[in-house]
RODO-2510 file (C-alpha; in nm, 4 decimals, decimal comma):
residues 464
     n   res          X          Y          Z
     1     m    -1,9714    -0,1101     0,8322
     2     q    -2,0443     0,0575     0,8896
     3     k    -2,3737     0,1199     0,9505
     4     g    -2,6836     0,2871     1,0980
     5     m    -2,9515     0,1356     1,3151
     6     i    -3,2438     0,1489     1,0734
     7     g    -3,2795    -0,0573     0,7578
     8     r    -3,4183     0,0435     0,4208
     9     g    -3,7707    -0,0852     0,4825
    10     v    -3,8953     0,2248     0,6648
    11     s    -4,1719     0,4625     0,5696
    12     v    -4,0938     0,8209     0,4763
    13     k    -4,2703     1,0924     0,6697
    14     g    -4,2524     1,4691     0,6623
    15     r    -4,2359     1,7267     0,3863
    16     t    -4,1206     1,5844     0,0552
    17     e    -4,1869     1,6507    -0,3128
    18     e    -4,2115     1,4819    -0,6481
    19     g    -3,8495     1,5679    -0,7118
    20     m    -3,7274     1,4468    -0,3755
    21     g    -3,8123     1,3240    -0,0255
    22     m    -3,6288     1,5290     0,2380
    23     a    -3,8015     1,4467     0,5674
    24     e    -3,6290     1,5848     0,8739
    25     r    -3,6098     1,3649     1,1790
    26     e    -3,3504     1,2778     1,4366
    27     r    -3,1741     0,9464     1,4095
    28     n    -3,2232     0,7136     1,7049
    29     e    -2,8760     0,6434     1,8406
    30     e    -2,9860     0,3943     2,1068
    31     v    -2,8914     0,0312     2,0827
    32     p    -3,2193    -0,1562     2,0272
    33     g    -3,3639    -0,3631     2,3086
    34     k    -3,3452    -0,7354     2,2485
    35     n    -3,7223    -0,7832     2,2605
    36     g    -3,8215    -0,4868     2,0451
    37     a    -3,8756    -0,4304     1,6758
    38     g    -3,5584    -0,2189     1,6777
    39     y    -3,3581    -0,5302     1,7590
    40     v    -3,5104    -0,7146     1,4638
    41     e    -3,4274    -0,4272     1,2284
    42     w    -3,0737    -0,4056     1,3652
    43     f    -3,0206    -0,7783     1,3261
    44     r    -3,1502    -0,7689     0,9690
    45     e    -2,9185    -0,4804     0,8921
    46     a    -2,6248    -0,6713     1,0393
    47     s    -2,6954    -0,9786     0,8250
    48     p    -2,5218    -0,8537     0,5060
    49     y    -2,2088    -0,7754     0,7076
    50     i    -2,2160    -1,1198     0,8680
    51     h    -2,2188    -1,2799     0,5228
    52     q    -1,9623    -1,0349     0,3863
    53     f    -1,7095    -1,0837     0,6673
    54     r    -1,7193    -1,4630     0,6876
    55     g    -1,3801    -1,5951     0,5819
    56     e    -1,2145    -1,2524     0,5846
    57     t    -0,9102    -1,1689     0,7955
    58     f    -0,9095    -0,8836     1,0468
    59     v    -0,6052    -0,7616     1,2387
    60     l    -0,6977    -0,6158     1,5794
    61     l    -0,4446    -0,3948     1,7564
    62     l    -0,5076    -0,3709     2,1317
    63     d    -0,3260    -0,0692     2,2702
    64     g    -0,1414    -0,1117     2,6007
    65     d    -0,3259     0,1769     2,7655
    66     l    -0,6573     0,0050     2,6953
    67     l    -0,5341    -0,3233     2,8441
    68     r    -0,4047    -0,1402     3,1516
    69     e    -0,7575    -0,0018     3,2029
    70     g    -0,9038    -0,3523     3,2076
    71     g    -1,0385    -0,3297     2,8545
    72     m    -0,9923    -0,7007     2,7803
    73     g    -1,2934    -0,8109     2,9854
    74     a    -1,5976    -0,7385     2,7679
    75     l    -1,3782    -0,7156     2,4582
    76     a    -1,2989    -1,0860     2,4872
    77     h    -1,6692    -1,1634     2,4430
    78     d    -1,6876    -0,9603     2,1233
    79     i    -1,3702    -1,1176     1,9863
    80     a    -1,5196    -1,4603     2,0566
    81     l    -1,8328    -1,3602     1,8659
    82     l    -1,6299    -1,2494     1,5631
    83     s    -1,4449    -1,5785     1,5646
    84     s    -1,7709    -1,7745     1,5854
    85     l    -1,8955    -1,5886     1,2764
    86     g    -1,6079    -1,7261     1,0719
    87     i    -1,3877    -1,4160     1,0801
    88     r    -1,0149    -1,4972     1,0833
    89     l    -0,8496    -1,2955     1,3604
    90     v    -0,4955    -1,1814     1,4252
    91     l    -0,4564    -0,9992     1,7587
    92     v    -0,1627    -0,7681     1,8243
    93     f    -0,1138    -0,6109     2,1669
    94     g     0,0904    -0,3209     2,3001
    95     a     0,2585    -0,3078     2,6376
    96     s     0,4209     0,0339     2,6733
    97     p     0,2508     0,1490     2,9987
    98     q     0,3002    -0,1919     3,1600
    99     i     0,6688    -0,1837     3,0669
   100     d     0,6973     0,1688     3,2087
   101     a     0,5482     0,0523     3,5381
   102     s     0,7795    -0,2468     3,5614
   103     l     1,0879    -0,0391     3,4842
   104     e     0,9907     0,2231     3,7402
   105     f     0,9306    -0,0415     4,0063
   106     r     1,2762    -0,1890     3,9437
   107     a     1,4369     0,1566     3,9159
   108     v     1,5579     0,0914     3,5619
   109     e     1,5659     0,4013     3,3456
   110     t     1,5125     0,4165     2,9709
   111     t     1,4810     0,7064     2,7320
   112     r     1,2696     0,7706     2,4262
   113     v     1,3486     0,9273     2,0940
   114     g     1,0284     1,0236     1,9187
   115     k     0,7767     0,7453     1,9781
   116     r     1,0400     0,4712     2,0250
   117     r     1,2025     0,3533     2,3465
   118     i     1,5768     0,2911     2,3563
   119     t     1,6028    -0,0596     2,5035
   120     p     1,9253    -0,1274     2,6973
   121     p     2,0226    -0,4871     2,7907
   122     e     1,9193    -0,4399     3,1561
   123     a     1,5642    -0,3462     3,0467
   124     l     1,5112    -0,6364     2,8083
   125     g     1,4279    -0,8930     3,0764
   126     l     1,1699    -0,6678     3,2414
   127     l     1,0229    -0,5925     2,9010
   128     m     0,9820    -0,9637     2,8232
   129     e     0,8279    -1,0175     3,1667
   130     s     0,5651    -0,7453     3,1064
   131     v     0,4859    -0,8680     2,7558
   132     g     0,4551    -1,2272     2,8769
   133     r     0,2154    -1,1285     3,1550
   134     i    -0,0149    -0,9485     2,9105
   135     r    -0,0009    -1,2391     2,6688
   136     f    -0,1139    -1,4828     2,9392
   137     e    -0,3908    -1,2443     3,0509
   138     i    -0,5257    -1,2224     2,6952
   139     e    -0,5091    -1,5991     2,6509
   140     a    -0,6906    -1,6466     2,9821
   141     a    -0,9631    -1,3985     2,8855
   142     l    -1,0183    -1,5777     2,5551
   143     s    -1,0291    -1,9173     2,7261
   144     q    -1,3498    -1,8407     2,9154
   145     g    -1,6406    -2,0662     2,8309
   146     t    -1,8766    -2,0857     3,1262
   147     d    -2,2342    -2,1704     3,0293
   148     g    -2,4679    -1,8740     3,0471
   149     t    -2,1953    -1,6223     2,9598
   150     p    -2,1346    -1,4584     2,6194
   151     m    -1,8403    -1,6968     2,5692
   152     g    -2,0270    -2,0119     2,6612
   153     g    -1,9108    -2,2888     2,4272
   154     a    -1,6735    -2,0580     2,2382
   155     r    -1,3647    -2,2804     2,2734
   156     i    -1,1216    -2,0382     2,1134
   157     r    -0,7730    -2,1676     2,0453
   158     v    -0,5131    -1,8931     2,0792
   159     v    -0,1786    -1,9485     1,9106
   160     s     0,1336    -1,7377     1,9593
   161     g     0,4946    -1,7885     1,8623
   162     n     0,7890    -1,6533     1,6688
   163     f     0,5811    -1,5163     1,3823
   164     v     0,7559    -1,1760     1,3792
   165     i     1,1129    -1,1683     1,2512
   166     g     1,3060    -0,8551     1,3390
   167     r     1,6383    -0,6804     1,3162
   168     p     1,7999    -0,4050     1,5237
   169     l     1,6910    -0,0527     1,4477
   170     g     2,0578     0,0393     1,4732
   171     v     2,2060     0,3856     1,5008
   172     i     1,9910     0,6739     1,3768
   173     d     2,1169     1,0332     1,3850
   174     g     2,3901     0,9277     1,6243
   175     v     2,1546     0,7455     1,8617
   176     d     2,2058     0,3723     1,9207
   177     f     1,8665     0,2128     1,9893
   178     l     2,0324    -0,1042     2,1260
   179     y     1,7650    -0,3775     2,1620
   180     t     1,4929    -0,1743     1,9995
   181     g     1,4226    -0,3220     1,6605
   182     t     1,2053    -0,3080     1,3541
   183     v     1,0086    -0,5756     1,1697
   184     r     1,2029    -0,7546     0,8990
   185     r     0,9222    -0,9847     0,7920
   186     i     0,6045    -1,1565     0,9103
   187     e     0,5816    -1,5347     0,8855
   188     s     0,2586    -1,5073     0,6888
   189     e     0,2367    -1,8703     0,5732
   190     a     0,2559    -1,9982     0,9283
   191     i    -0,0078    -1,7472     1,0414
   192     r    -0,2399    -1,8410     0,7544
   193     h    -0,2012    -2,2093     0,8413
   194     h    -0,3303    -2,1439     1,1935
   195     l    -0,6074    -1,9163     1,0686
   196     d    -0,7173    -2,1949     0,8328
   197     q    -0,7496    -2,4207     1,1391
   198     g    -0,9799    -2,1675     1,3074
   199     d    -0,7158    -2,0468     1,5547
   200     v    -0,6813    -1,6890     1,6761
   201     v    -0,3215    -1,5779     1,6261
   202     l    -0,1703    -1,3565     1,8951
   203     l     0,1311    -1,1349     1,8179
   204     s     0,3327    -0,9415     2,0757
   205     p     0,5564    -0,6340     2,0442
   206     l     0,8614    -0,8609     2,0356
   207     a     1,0522    -0,9719     1,7280
   208     f     1,3101    -1,2479     1,6919
   209     s     1,6220    -1,2550     1,4776
   210     p     1,7723    -1,5566     1,2955
   211     t     2,0633    -1,5328     1,5394
   212     g     1,8319    -1,5774     1,8406
   213     e     1,8166    -1,2169     1,9583
   214     i     1,4989    -1,0542     2,0871
   215     f     1,4008    -0,6996     1,9963
   216     n     1,1471    -0,4556     2,1307
   217     v     0,9332    -0,3399     1,8357
   218     l     0,6337    -0,1075     1,7984
   219     s     0,3044    -0,2926     1,8268
   220     f     0,1706    -0,0504     1,5641
   221     e     0,4407    -0,1673     1,3229
   222     v     0,3678    -0,5335     1,3961
   223     a    -0,0045    -0,4792     1,3300
   224     s     0,0555    -0,2815     1,0117
   225     r     0,3028    -0,5291     0,8654
   226     a     0,0894    -0,8274     0,9679
   227     a    -0,2225    -0,6807     0,8047
   228     v    -0,0354    -0,6451     0,4759
   229     a     0,1321    -0,9852     0,4985
   230     v    -0,1863    -1,1861     0,5596
   231     g    -0,4040    -0,9818     0,3215
   232     a    -0,6341    -0,8456     0,5906
   233     s    -0,9451    -0,6621     0,4779
   234     k    -0,9496    -0,4554     0,7984
   235     l    -0,6948    -0,3214     1,0445
   236     i    -0,8680    -0,2203     1,3672
   237     l    -0,7101    -0,0174     1,6479
   238     l    -0,8772    -0,0421     1,9878
   239     a    -0,7346     0,2201     2,2223
   240     l    -0,8464     0,4974     2,4582
   241     s    -1,0197     0,7583     2,2392
   242     p    -0,8013     0,7178     1,9271
   243     e    -1,0622     0,8698     1,6928
   244     i    -0,9523     1,1538     1,4669
   245     r    -1,1301     1,4738     1,5678
   246     n    -1,2133     1,8043     1,4054
   247     e    -1,1268     2,1515     1,5338
   248     r    -1,4222     2,1402     1,7763
   249     g    -1,3057     1,8139     1,9275
   250     e    -1,5819     1,6108     1,7612
   251     p    -1,4865     1,2665     1,6258
   252     l    -1,4823     1,2371     1,2476
   253     r    -1,6625     0,9281     1,1242
   254     q    -1,4830     0,8691     0,7944
   255     l    -1,1809     1,0043     0,6128
   256     v    -0,9888     0,9088     0,3034
   257     l    -0,6187     0,8534     0,3560
   258     p    -0,4909     1,1988     0,2444
   259     e    -0,7386     1,3682     0,4801
   260     a    -0,6267     1,1473     0,7695
   261     r    -0,2609     1,2212     0,7029
   262     a    -0,3335     1,5943     0,7067
   263     r    -0,4573     1,5537     1,0678
   264     e    -0,1839     1,3119     1,1723
   265     a    -0,0052     1,5560     1,4043
   266     t    -0,3147     1,5918     1,6252
   267     s    -0,2867     1,2329     1,7567
   268     p    -0,0364     1,1187     2,0209
   269     l    -0,0453     0,7708     1,8649
   270     p     0,1846     0,6681     1,5761
   271     l    -0,1039     0,6439     1,3299
   272     s     0,1310     0,7072     1,0373
   273     v     0,2625     0,3519     1,0872
   274     l    -0,0906     0,2156     1,0412
   275     y    -0,1473     0,4330     0,7340
   276     e     0,1404     0,2468     0,5688
   277     a    -0,0801    -0,0645     0,5652
   278     l    -0,3381     0,1236     0,3584
   279     d    -0,0638     0,2345     0,1201
   280     q     0,0214    -0,1314     0,0670
   281     g    -0,3282    -0,2607    -0,0019
   282     v    -0,5250    -0,2964     0,3230
   283     p    -0,8598    -0,1349     0,2322
   284     r    -0,9721     0,0031     0,5689
   285     l    -0,8435     0,1164     0,9057
   286     h    -1,0861     0,1559     1,1973
   287     l    -0,9965     0,3661     1,5025
   288     l    -1,2189     0,2682     1,7973
   289     d    -1,2510     0,3719     2,1597
   290     g    -1,2160     0,0321     2,3239
   291     k    -1,3677     0,1572     2,6503
   292     k    -1,7075     0,1937     2,4844
   293     d    -1,9020    -0,1231     2,5446
   294     g    -1,9673    -0,3047     2,2179
   295     a    -1,7621    -0,0600     2,0095
   296     l    -1,6201    -0,3396     1,7964
   297     l    -1,9632    -0,4808     1,7098
   298     l    -2,1224    -0,1412     1,6527
   299     e    -1,8417    -0,0440     1,4158
   300     l    -1,8509    -0,3621     1,2122
   301     f    -2,2200    -0,4467     1,2001
   302     t    -2,3927    -0,1090     1,1649
   303     r    -2,3756     0,1131     0,8596
   304     d    -2,2625     0,4305     1,0350
   305     g    -2,0315     0,2779     1,2935
   306     i    -1,9030     0,4364     1,6104
   307     g    -1,5355     0,5165     1,5444
   308     t    -1,3249     0,6796     1,2732
   309     l    -1,2937     0,4904     0,9462
   310     v    -0,9908     0,5677     0,7295
   311     s    -1,0063     0,4194     0,3806
   312     r    -0,8018     0,4279     0,0648
   313     d    -1,1164     0,4953    -0,1374
   314     p    -1,4139     0,7156    -0,0427
   315     f    -1,6495     0,5414     0,1998
   316     e    -1,9437     0,7371     0,0563
   317     h    -1,9580     0,8366    -0,3078
   318     i    -2,1851     0,9215    -0,5994
   319     r    -2,1873     0,7004    -0,9085
   320     p    -2,4114     0,6006    -1,2020
   321     a    -2,6741     0,3412    -1,1162
   322     v    -2,6375    -0,0182    -1,2326
   323     l    -2,8942    -0,2961    -1,2629
   324     d    -2,8080    -0,4339    -0,9189
   325     d    -2,9185    -0,0985    -0,7696
   326     l    -3,2756    -0,1317    -0,8969
   327     v    -3,4135    -0,2996    -0,5834
   328     d    -3,2476    -0,0390    -0,3601
   329     i    -3,3868     0,2484    -0,5686
   330     l    -3,7346     0,0968    -0,5497
   331     g    -3,6982     0,0673    -0,1728
   332     i    -3,6185     0,4384    -0,1491
   333     i    -3,8899     0,5776    -0,3767
   334     r    -4,1803     0,3350    -0,3184
   335     p    -4,2815     0,4926     0,0168
   336     l    -4,2895     0,8330    -0,1552
   337     e    -4,5067     0,6945    -0,4319
   338     a    -4,7398     0,5325    -0,1791
   339     g    -4,7795     0,8703    -0,0082
   340     g    -4,8630     1,0421    -0,3359
   341     i    -4,5441     1,2458    -0,3236
   342     l    -4,3917     1,0869    -0,6332
   343     v    -4,5736     0,9706    -0,9427
   344     r    -4,5775     0,5921    -0,9407
   345     r    -4,3343     0,4394    -1,1875
   346     p    -4,3757     0,0719    -1,2789
   347     r    -4,0677    -0,1399    -1,2253
   348     e    -4,0420    -0,1979    -1,6002
   349     r    -4,0273     0,1769    -1,6643
   350     l    -3,7638     0,2257    -1,3953
   351     e    -3,5565    -0,0506    -1,5501
   352     m    -3,5793     0,1165    -1,8907
   353     e    -3,4830     0,4554    -1,7419
   354     l    -3,2077     0,3199    -1,5158
   355     s    -2,9372     0,4787    -1,7308
   356     h    -3,0718     0,8211    -1,6208
   357     f    -3,0273     0,7404    -1,2505
   358     t    -2,7391     0,8282    -1,0222
   359     v    -2,7031     0,6934    -0,6687
   360     t    -2,5285     0,7886    -0,3467
   361     c    -2,3594     0,4818    -0,1945
   362     r    -2,2432     0,4374     0,1616
   363     d    -2,0408     0,1246     0,2293
   364     r    -2,1936    -0,0605    -0,0691
   365     t    -2,5450     0,0446     0,0310
   366     v    -2,7545     0,2809    -0,1826
   367     i    -2,8850     0,5558     0,0451
   368     g    -3,0023     0,8115    -0,2132
   369     c    -3,0884     0,8516    -0,5799
   370     v    -3,1761     1,1030    -0,8486
   371     s    -3,2850     1,0831    -1,2106
   372     l    -3,1612     1,3274    -1,4757
   373     t    -3,3302     1,3085    -1,8167
   374     p    -3,1759     1,5288    -2,0890
   375     y    -3,3762     1,7044    -2,3584
   376     p    -3,0961     1,8208    -2,5898
   377     a    -3,3240     1,9862    -2,8460
   378     s    -3,4491     2,2224    -2,5741
   379     s    -3,1110     2,2541    -2,3973
   380     m    -3,2831     2,1362    -2,0769
   381     a    -3,2760     1,8431    -1,8359
   382     e    -3,5397     1,7172    -1,5939
   383     m    -3,4329     1,6229    -1,2420
   384     a    -3,6683     1,3794    -1,0673
   385     c    -3,6765     1,1088    -0,8013
   386     l    -3,4329     1,2980    -0,5794
   387     a    -3,4683     1,1017    -0,2554
   388     i    -3,2544     1,0167     0,0464
   389     l    -3,3191     0,7470     0,3043
   390     p    -3,4749     0,9158     0,6108
   391     e    -3,1890     0,8332     0,8468
   392     y    -2,9413     1,0097     0,6159
   393     q    -3,1317     1,3307     0,5539
   394     g    -3,0249     1,6677     0,6845
   395     a    -2,6526     1,6213     0,6071
   396     g    -2,6317     1,7907     0,2679
   397     r    -2,6663     1,4781     0,0539
   398     g    -2,9576     1,6266    -0,1426
   399     e    -2,7398     1,9276    -0,2248
   400     q    -2,4612     1,6935    -0,3382
   401     l    -2,6919     1,5151    -0,5822
   402     l    -2,8240     1,8500    -0,7055
   403     a    -2,4651     1,9673    -0,7621
   404     w    -2,3967     1,6478    -0,9545
   405     c    -2,7009     1,7124    -1,1753
   406     r    -2,5836     2,0653    -1,2478
   407     a    -2,2346     1,9437    -1,3375
   408     e    -2,3677     1,6634    -1,5581
   409     s    -2,6064     1,9003    -1,7373
   410     k    -2,3190     2,1382    -1,8013
   411     r    -2,1082     1,8506    -1,9361
   412     l    -2,3897     1,7650    -2,1783
   413     g    -2,4023     2,1249    -2,2990
   414     l    -2,7477     2,1930    -2,1510
   415     k    -2,8508     2,5345    -2,0181
   416     k    -3,1342     2,4688    -1,7706
   417     i    -3,2647     2,2125    -1,5214
   418     f    -3,6315     2,1842    -1,4328
   419     v    -3,8247     1,9904    -1,1695
   420     l    -4,1923     1,9201    -1,1099
   421     t    -4,2888     1,9293    -0,7437
   422     t    -4,6058     1,9243    -0,5381
   423     q    -4,4759     1,9768    -0,1849
   424     s    -4,1213     2,1076    -0,1585
   425     s    -4,0932     2,3995    -0,3924
   426     r    -3,9305     2,6057    -0,1185
   427     w    -3,6359     2,3673    -0,0910
   428     f    -3,5652     2,4144    -0,4602
   429     m    -3,6285     2,7889    -0,4568
   430     e    -3,3751     2,8278    -0,1764
   431     r    -3,1255     2,6665    -0,4123
   432     g    -3,1761     2,8895    -0,7137
   433     f    -3,4898     2,7520    -0,8787
   434     v    -3,7704     2,9891    -0,9831
   435     p    -4,1365     2,9174    -1,0668
   436     a    -4,2212     2,8790    -1,4326
   437     s    -4,5157     2,7929    -1,6547
   438     p    -4,5598     2,4385    -1,7882
   439     e    -4,5291     2,6023    -2,1301
   440     i    -4,1503     2,6152    -2,0871
   441     l    -4,1272     2,2351    -2,0747
   442     p    -3,9746     2,0545    -2,3725
   443     p    -4,2490     1,9436    -2,6159
   444     d    -4,2066     1,5738    -2,5366
   445     r    -4,2296     1,6426    -2,1622
   446     k    -4,5168     1,8861    -2,1939
   447     m    -4,7300     1,6139    -2,3529
   448     l    -4,6919     1,4083    -2,0329
   449     y    -4,7720     1,6935    -1,7932
   450     d    -5,0806     1,6124    -1,5799
   451     p    -5,2719     1,9342    -1,4994
   452     d    -5,4895     1,7501    -1,2467
   453     r    -5,1852     1,6806    -1,0305
   454     k    -5,1040     2,0540    -1,0295
   455     s    -4,7315     1,9998    -1,0024
   456     q    -4,5388     2,3236    -0,9830
   457     v    -4,2716     2,3724    -1,2458
   458     l    -3,9432     2,5153    -1,1193
   459     v    -3,6439     2,5927    -1,3386
   460     s    -3,2804     2,6869    -1,2756
   461     e    -2,9879     2,7876    -1,4893
   462     v    -2,7139     2,5257    -1,4983
   463     g    -2,4607     2,7968    -1,4193
   464     p    -2,1212     2,8936    -1,5546
***
């Protein structure tokens, strides 16, 4: 998403250098006021996501604990907004705590094995009653349309039915799960037909067999299988604090799938079932705290998001620059040039030197760049234009680009890297660079050295 409150058109302030702009400032986490310039910047930043998501299919899994806490109220407004933006929505809901309450009230006991409930015949009716009640509550919430409310004029059509075909889970390790089942298939063509008509499709944790039986299935399995079947670009879990956290209890913002699986045991939720959707082609899984007001919008329409993003491929990565990156690179380095921190490079020169540039991308957005120009005859390379967007500084991204330059220089068989800097020599010296005379520059580069600018030359060994 995503993500971040500030767009690329911001000025760069603070200590920077010809080699890079590394201003330190805190990122404003507040949601912008609707009458302020922050709102305009936020809306402009959201625009690419609005265009990108139109016509795509999202599967939203609403956990039963969230619905028990009244989480459908404000969430209905945000779901209505997504639908109005042309996003095709499949909603899946859980009902475990509501079923527990109904069974307890009627003094019907059930047992669990792992994360699955054994469903005896006497519990099936109460289970259907609980699921039906939640279904009607969701449909009612999405039917709001009073003028002057966020859902004014929304007119959302919600469609539910026998879209999930199931079979009995059977006997596992000597345990008969009775009317607990598993998903056999999703009626994807029927779901797509309704999505094409602009309907929101609602799926419950019930599956139906060709023989007319009803089975209790995991809502997580329904969501995972549905996301694969309809070709969803996103699978989104809205629950009570489902984010993956580090050892200090802090939520992790993005993980690739192997990293998420390594932390799987720390979550009480059956996230492994959702990971199966990523294995089968769904690009991204978002884990959001549904109790946070606007979490769905902040995750989807800001670059940094608010939950945990699990993706098959790295969300942020370093790659060679391409022609389409030229405008983004200019947007990063122009403020530095205007402040006299970088030597101004005409667009034509940048285009000619684009093959020397490498960029850091975050969710398809270029947030940093560096240029590495080799001088093979001197066994040296020049690193220049190392710059990171202000809102992404202070997180080690400059060091990552420097490490890339070292590795690339080593691959090319070069021995040293040099930079010319006017303001941030200390940053480089703390990372192994030492002052040197301009006389050490390769002959071709020495001819271009401007003594009036008084740039300091720093050099570093590439390393073993």
